[in-house]
N, C-alpha and C positions, 0 to 999 in steps of 0.2 A: 264700715267706716274705716278709712286707712289711718294708720298711727302716724303721727308726725315724727320725723326724725328729731333727736335731741342731742345737744352738744353741751359739753361741760357738766358740772355737778353743783347742786346747792347743798351746803352742810345740813344735816339733819337739825331740826328744831330752831332754825333761825327764820326770821321774818324777811321775806324777799319782796321787792317791788316788782309788780307785773307791768310790763311796758309793751304794747303792741306797736308794730312798726311795718312800714311798706318801702320796698327797695327795688331799684331798677338795675337790670342787667342789660347793659348797653355795649354793643360791639361797634368798632369802626370798620372801614373797608380793609384795613390791614390785619384784621382778626384779633386786635387788642380790646380789652374791656375797660370801661370808665370806673375810676375810683376817685375819691375825694380825700384830701389830707386834713385830718383833724389835728389835734395837739399831739404830735408824735406818733399818730397812728393813721392807717388808711382804712377807709370803709367804702362800701358801695354807696352811690347816691340814694338818698332817701332819709327816713327817720320816723320819729314817733307819730302816731296816730292821735289826734286830739278827740276829746269827746264830741259826739254828733258828726264825726267825719268818716268817710268811707275810706278804705285803704287806697283807692285811686285818687281821691281828693287830696289825701295826705301826701301821696307820692308827687303829685303835680305841684303842691305847694312847696315841699321840701326841695325838689329839683330846681324850681324857680329861685328859691332862697340860696341854696348851696352853690349852683352852677350858673345862675343868671341865663337860663334857657327854659323855654317851654319843653314839655316832654310829650311825646306820643307813646301812649301806653298800649301795649299789645297783649299777648297771651299771659294768662296766670300760670306761673311756673310751679307753684307749690308753697307750702308753708312749713316752718320748722321752729324749734325752740332752742334758745341759748341761754344757759345759766353761766353767770360770772359774779365775781365779788370785786369790789374796790381793792386797790392794791393794799390799803392799810386794814382791810376786813371790816370797815365800818358799815358798808352797805351791800346787799346782795340783790341781784338782778335776775329776773326771768323775762327775756325777750321772746315775744311771739312775732316772728318775722314772716311777712308775705312777700313774695317775689314776682316781679313782672318782667317779660321781655320788653324792652322799650328803645325808642330812638330819641335823640335830642331834636327838638323842633327849632323854631326861630330863637336866635339870641336875644336877650332883653337888654334894655338901656339901664342896667343896674350893675353894681358891683357884686360878684359872687362872694359868698361867705367863706367859701373854701377853694383851695387850689385844686383844679381838676388834672388828674394824672391818668395817662393810658398805660395799662400794664399788659405784658404778654401773659398768655395762659400759664407759662412756666413760672410766673411770678405771683401767682394766686395766693402763695403762702405768705405774702407781705400783708395781706388783709388782716385786720385785727382779730376777726372772729372766724371761727370754724364754720359757723352758720352762713356767713357771706361766702366763703369758698363753695359751700354746698349750693348755694344760689346760683353762682357762676356755672358749676358744673351741670345745672338743669338745662343749660342752652347748649350742652355739647351733644354731638349725635351719638 
């Protein structure tokens, strides 16, 4: 079994919330990748996996909500873990992230929850999490 890459640290002896998630790595014809703007942070499209939901189902739902587009899910790129804490130290998280190559499908007649941003590869450091930068890197030759 291959060990998953891990980013960040969780302080010893603290309770952490485990959250599985699924994310899309989508490139456009100019070689830029899709990101969504949350509150003051950029993320890859995707998000949390609900109980009884597959990663692919969660990814489809999240992209529809966040970007107001259907998504065409391609190859599974890999999974990794990101530890982080709230800025005030009140909560600690363990994200188990699955990444998929994807494309946007047809636009939906709904308002997106987030602003879609196209980033150059040189701007990957603008993503909020190291694990998302890792996901983007899985698409590079």
